[in-house]
C-alpha positions in Angstrom: -93.6 49.4 13.7 -92.4 52.8 12.6 -95.9 54.3 13.3 -95.7 53.0 16.8 -92.3 54.5 17.3 -93.3 57.9 16.0 -96.5 57.9 18.0 -94.5 57.1 21.2 -92.0 59.8 20.3 -94.7 62.6 20.0 -96.4 61.4 23.2 -93.2 61.2 25.2 -91.9 64.5 24.0 -95.2 66.3 24.8 -95.6 64.8 28.3 -92.0 65.0 29.4 -91.3 68.5 28.1 -94.5 70.0 29.4 -94.2 68.2 32.8 -90.6 69.4 33.4 -91.2 73.0 32.2 -94.4 73.4 34.2 -92.9 71.8 37.3 -89.8 74.1 37.1 -92.1 77.1 36.7 -94.2 76.0 39.7 -91.1 75.4 41.7 -89.9 78.9 40.9 -93.2 80.5 42.0 -93.4 78.3 45.1 -96.9 77.1 44.1 -96.2 73.3 44.4 -99.7 72.4 45.5 -101.5 73.9 42.5 -99.0 72.2 40.1 -99.5 68.8 41.7 -103.2 69.1 41.0 -102.8 70.3 37.4 -100.1 67.9 36.3 -101.2 64.8 38.2 -103.6 63.2 35.8 -101.5 63.2 32.5 -98.4 62.1 34.4 -100.2 59.1 35.8 -101.6 58.2 32.5 -98.2 58.4 30.8 -96.6 56.3 33.5 -99.3 53.6 33.1 -99.0 53.6 29.3 -95.2 53.4 29.4 -95.1 50.6 32.1 -97.7 48.6 30.2 -95.6 48.6 27.1 -92.3 47.9 28.8 -92.7 45.8 32.0 -93.8 42.1 32.1 -92.3 41.5 35.6 -94.8 39.9 38.0 -95.5 41.7 41.2 -93.8 39.8 44.0 -94.2 42.3 46.8 -97.2 40.8 48.5 -95.6 37.4 49.0 -92.5 39.2 50.4 -94.5 40.9 53.2 -96.4 37.7 54.4 -93.5 36.0 56.2 -92.9 39.0 58.6 -93.3 37.8 62.2 -96.3 38.8 64.4 -95.9 42.1 66.2 -93.9 43.6 63.3 -96.9 44.7 61.3 -95.7 46.6 58.3 -98.2 48.0 55.8 -97.5 46.7 52.4 -98.9 49.7 50.5 -96.2 52.2 51.2 -93.4 49.7 50.8 -94.9 48.5 47.5 -95.0 52.1 46.3 -91.4 52.5 47.4 -90.2 49.5 45.6 -92.2 49.6 42.5 -91.7 53.3 41.8 -91.8 53.5 38.0 -92.3 49.8 37.4 -95.9 49.6 38.7 -98.0 47.1 36.7 -101.5 48.3 36.0 -104.1 45.6 36.4 -107.1 45.1 34.1 -109.8 45.9 36.7 -110.9 49.5 36.7 -111.1 49.6 40.6 -107.5 48.3 41.0 -106.4 50.8 38.3 -107.8 53.7 40.3 -106.2 52.6 43.5 -102.8 52.3 41.7 -103.1 55.8 40.4 -103.7 57.1 44.0 -100.7 55.2 45.2 -98.3 56.7 42.6 -99.4 60.3 43.2 -97.0 60.6 46.2 -93.9 58.4 46.1 -93.1 56.8 49.5 -89.3 57.1 48.9 -87.9 60.5 48.3 -84.4 61.9 47.9 -82.9 62.2 51.4 -84.6 59.0 52.7 -82.2 56.3 54.0 -83.6 53.7 51.6 -83.7 56.0 48.5 -80.5 54.4 47.2 -82.4 51.1 46.7 -84.8 52.9 44.4 -82.0 54.5 42.3 -80.1 51.3 42.3 -83.1 49.4 41.0 -83.5 51.9 38.2 -79.9 51.5 37.2 -80.4 47.7 37.1 -83.4 48.1 34.9 -81.4 50.3 32.4 -78.5 47.8 32.5 -80.9 44.9 31.6 -82.6 46.8 28.8 -80.8 46.2 25.5 -83.3 48.1 23.2 -82.9 51.8 22.7 -86.7 52.4 22.4 -87.4 50.4 25.6 -84.6 52.3 27.4 -86.1 55.6 26.3 -89.5 54.4 27.7 -87.9 53.5 31.0 -86.1 56.9 31.2 -89.4 58.6 30.4 -91.1 56.8 33.3 -88.1 57.8 35.5 -88.6 61.4 34.5 -92.3 61.2 35.6 -91.1 59.7 39.0 -88.6 62.6 39.5 -91.3 65.1 38.9 -93.6 63.4 41.5 -90.7 63.4 43.9 -90.1 67.1 43.3 -93.8 67.8 43.9 -93.7 65.9 47.2 -90.4 67.7 48.2 -91.8 71.1 47.4 -94.9 70.3 49.6 -92.6 69.3 52.4 -90.5 72.5 52.1 -87.4 70.7 50.8 -86.7 73.1 47.9 -83.0 72.2 47.5 -83.8 68.5 47.1 -86.7 69.4 44.8 -84.4 71.4 42.6 -81.9 68.5 42.3 -84.8 66.1 41.4 -85.9 68.4 38.7 -82.4 68.8 37.3 -82.1 65.0 37.2 -85.5 64.8 35.5 -84.2 67.2 32.8 -81.0 65.1 32.3 -83.0 61.8 32.1 -85.4 63.5 29.6 -82.5 64.5 27.3 -81.1 61.0 27.6 -84.4 59.4 26.8 -84.9 61.6 23.7 -81.3 60.9 22.6 -81.8 57.1 22.9 -85.1 57.3 21.0 -83.6 59.3 18.2 -80.8 56.7 17.9 -83.3 53.9 17.6 -84.1 53.8 13.8 -86.7 51.2 12.9 -85.5 48.8 10.2 -87.2 46.0 8.1 -85.2 43.5 10.2 -86.8 44.6 13.5 -90.2 44.7 11.9 -89.9 41.2 10.6 -88.6 39.8 13.9 -91.5 41.3 15.8 -94.1 39.7 13.5 -92.7 36.1 13.4 -94.3 34.0 16.1 -93.8 36.6 18.8 -90.1 35.9 18.9 -89.2 39.4 20.0 -91.6 39.3 23.0 -90.2 35.9 24.0 -86.7 37.1 23.7 -87.4 40.1 25.9 -89.3 37.8 28.3 -86.1 35.7 28.6 -84.3 38.8 30.0 -87.1 39.7 32.5 -86.3 36.9 35.0 -82.9 38.6 35.6 -84.7 41.9 36.4 -87.4 40.1 38.4 -84.9 38.3 40.6 -83.0 41.5 41.3 -86.2 43.4 42.0 -87.3 40.6 44.5 -83.9 40.9 46.2 -84.1 44.7 46.5 -87.7 44.4 47.7 -86.8 41.9 50.4 -83.9 44.0 51.5 -86.0 47.1 51.9 -88.6 45.2 53.9 -85.9 43.7 56.1 -84.2 47.0 56.9 -87.5 48.8 57.4 -88.7 46.2 59.8 -85.4 46.3 61.6 -85.7 50.1 62.0 -89.3 49.9 63.2 -88.3 47.4 65.9 -85.5 49.4 67.4 -86.6 51.7 70.2 -83.2 52.8 71.4 -82.4 56.0 69.5 -78.6 55.3 69.6 -79.0 51.8 68.2 -81.4 53.1 65.5 -78.9 55.9 64.6 -76.1 53.3 64.4 -78.2 51.1 62.0 -79.0 54.1 59.8 -75.3 55.0 59.6 -74.4 51.5 58.6 -77.1 51.5 55.9 -75.6 54.7 54.5 -72.1 53.2 54.5 -73.3 50.1 52.8 -74.9 52.0 50.0 -71.8 52.8 48.0 -70.3 49.4 48.6 -73.4 47.6 47.3 -73.8 49.9 44.3 -70.2 49.3 43.2 -70.4 45.6 43.5 -73.7 45.2 41.8 -72.6 47.5 39.0 -69.5 45.3 38.4 -71.7 42.2 38.3 -74.0 43.9 35.8 -71.1 44.9 33.6 -69.9 41.3 33.6 -73.4 40.1 32.7 -73.5 42.6 29.8 -70.1 41.4 28.6 -71.3 37.8 28.6 -74.4 38.8 26.6 -72.2 40.5 24.0 -69.8 37.6 23.8 -72.8 35.2 23.3 -74.2 37.4 20.6 -70.9 37.4 18.7 -70.6 33.6 19.0 -74.1 33.1 17.7 -73.3 35.3 14.8 -70.1 33.3 14.1 -72.1 30.0 14.2 -74.7 31.4 11.8 -71.9 32.5 9.5 -70.2 29.1 9.6 -73.6 27.4 8.9 -74.3 29.7 5.9 -70.8 29.2 4.5 -71.0 25.4 4.9 -68.2 25.1 7.4 -70.5 23.2 9.8 -73.8 21.3 9.2 -77.2 21.8 10.8 -76.5 19.2 13.5 -73.2 20.7 14.6 -74.8 24.2 14.5 -77.7 23.1 16.8 -75.3 21.3 19.2 -72.9 24.3 19.5 -75.8 26.7 19.8 -77.3 24.6 22.7 -74.0 24.5 24.5 -73.6 28.3 24.1 -77.1 29.0 25.5 -76.4 26.6 28.4 -73.1 28.3 29.2 -74.8 31.8 29.0 -77.6 30.6 31.4 -75.0 29.2 33.8 -73.0 32.4 33.8 -76.1 34.4 34.3 -77.2 32.2 37.2 -73.8 32.5 38.8 -73.7 36.3 38.5 -77.2 36.5 40.0 -76.2 34.3 42.9 -73.2 36.5 43.5 -75.4 39.7 43.4 -77.9 38.1 45.8 -75.0 37.1 48.2 -73.6 40.7 48.1 -77.1 42.1 48.9 -77.6 39.6 51.7 -74.2 40.5 53.2 -75.0 44.2 53.2 -78.3 43.7 54.9 -76.8 41.2 57.4 -73.9 43.5 58.3 -76.3 46.5 58.8 -78.5 44.4 61.0 -75.6 43.0 63.1 -73.9 46.4 63.5 -77.2 48.0 64.5 -77.7 45.2 67.2 -81.2 44.5 66.0 -82.9 41.8 68.1 -85.1 40.7 65.3 -82.4 40.1 62.7 -82.8 36.3 62.7 -86.4 36.5 61.9 -85.8 39.1 59.2 -83.0 37.0 57.6 -85.3 34.0 57.7 -87.8 36.1 55.8 -85.2 37.1 53.2 -84.3 33.4 52.8 -87.9 32.6 52.2 -88.1 35.4 49.7 -85.0 34.0 48.0 -86.6 30.6 47.7 -89.7 32.2 46.1 -87.4 34.1 43.8 -85.6 30.9 42.9 -88.9 29.2 42.0 -89.7 32.2 39.9 -86.3 31.9 38.3 -86.9 28.2 37.5 -90.2 29.0 35.8 -88.5 31.8 33.9 -85.8 29.4 32.8 -88.4 27.0 31.5 -90.0 29.8 29.6 -86.6 30.8 28.3 -86.0 27.2 27.2 -89.3 27.1 25.4 -88.5 30.4 23.7 -85.0 29.1 22.6 -86.6 26.0 21.3 -89.1 28.0 19.2 -86.2 30.1 18.0 -84.2 27.1 17.0 -87.2 25.6 15.2 -87.7 28.9 13.4 -84.0 28.9 12.4 -84.3 25.3 11.3 -87.2 26.1 9.1 -85.4 29.1 7.6 -82.4 26.8 6.9 -84.6 24.3 5.2 -86.1 27.0 3.0 -82.5 28.1 2.1 -81.5 24.5 1.3 -84.6 24.1 -0.9 -83.8 27.3 -2.7 -80.2 26.2 -3.2 -81.4 22.9 -4.5 -83.8 24.5 -7.0 -81.0 26.8 -8.2 -78.7 23.8 -8.7 -81.5 22.0 -10.6 -82.0 25.0 -12.8 -78.2 25.2 -13.4 -78.2 21.5 -14.4 -81.0 21.9 -16.8 -79.3 24.9 -18.4 -76.0 23.0 -18.6 -77.8 20.0 -20.3 -79.3 22.4 -22.8 -75.9 23.9 -23.6 -74.3 20.5 -23.9 -77.1 19.3 -26.3 -76.6 22.4 -28.4 -72.9 21.9 -28.5 -73.4 18.2 -29.5 -75.7 19.2 -32.3 -73.2 21.8 -33.6 -70.4 19.2 -33.5 -72.6 16.7 -35.4 -73.4 19.3 -38.1 -69.7 20.0 -38.5 -68.9 16.3 -38.7 -71.6 15.8 -41.4 -70.3 18.8 -43.3 -66.8 17.5 -43.2 -67.9 14.0 -44.4 -69.7 15.6 -47.3 -66.7 17.7 -48.3 -64.5 14.6 -48.0 -66.9 12.6 -50.2 -66.9 15.3 -52.8 -63.1 15.4 -52.8 -63.0 11.6 -53.3 -65.5 11.8 -56.1 -63.4 14.5 -57.8 -60.3 12.4 -57.4 -61.9 9.3 -58.9 -63.2 11.3 -61.9 -59.7 12.7 -62.4 -58.3 9.2 -62.3 -60.8 7.9 -64.8 -60.0 10.8 -67.1 -56.3 10.0 -66.8 -56.9 6.4 -67.6 -59.0 7.2 -70.6 -56.4 9.6 -71.9 -53.8 6.8 -71.5 -56.0 4.3 -73.4 -56.6 6.9 -76.1 -52.9 7.6 -76.4 -52.1 3.9 -76.5 -54.8 3.3 -79.2 -53.4 6.2 -81.3 -49.9 4.7 -81.0 -51.1 1.3 -82.1 -52.9 2.8 -85.0 -49.9 4.8 -86.1 -47.8 1.6 -85.8 -50.3 -0.2 -88.1 -50.2 2.6 -90.7 -46.4 2.5 -90.7 -46.4 -1.2 -91.3 -49.0 -0.9 -94.1 -46.9 1.9 -95.8 -43.9 -0.3 -95.8 
């Protein structure tokens, strides 16, 4: 585990630092094109490696594009690049891998675009749903790569001010990534949990559905708004819709950030309650059956709260898109909203499957906890048996000592009795001898007379 961390640390530091420094230098000299050619290959490679380690979210962009009505042809390739950004999943086929690299060379969404806030908002959601410092560092590293690509594209387009801001953000994200990684010290506990039945991977997978559902929602919103803008021919109506999108940006970000904060709070409370249950179980305040029952209720409540918050987030995002479409007087808003609804249904199906996977992961986790508890009980039982054997040995030894003392006391008493009897015999003999002497003296006296 530690080798993997340190290997990632060196790789991440080398790529990020060299990328940011070279990009800044190229930006200063105004030679953006040469820099793009020099730095392109290692950046793509690092993004692919980072994403392969961190992301398990399924690509749901293609199903999102299918329901768009006829006459509203929208190419899926630029939108996919805009939505996926740093979360692009690299397929196993070499040909698909090469095409993916070509797509990520020039980001479709750049600072200054009307839909760029969806990209930053999605990155914030990913960070909020990542609870491991190393994973968060990997995410930030991939965001740094994306900022560098954006800066390259902006330099090529002559937007030097925006490019400078992108590079500054890349430097800040780089520092944050390194700080998070340095705070993540590998321990024996994390090593053990990663090697037992893939529990860590399943635990991480249980959080991915939250991220996947939000990403589906953002993807659907971008497609809906993009299609709406493409349909509008009246410049005034198009400008009105664009203004409404900009106004809705801050409102949507604030609401979703509040929901994510609530979600994080619920996760923390659930973790504390699980720790309390384990403490009660280990101390004997509750038995295994009560522990499993309360744990199941806790997991069910957390899942319900999570689902409620996701529904609220989806509703907020729907309202923003709906308001923007209505205020922009888009004629095709009904079809686009129907498309979003279809995407929501698909996202719900994916959420159900994710919940099933989460349930299986929880079941395995409970079985593992049950086995661990059984091992503890067996160890306690063995210790008690050893204590009983030792207690019996001590009791036997004490009984033997008491018996020896009793025998010794009996012998001493017997000797005392024998001495007493001998003394009595001697006293009687002395009395008889004295009596005999007295009789003999009396006889002599009589004879003398």
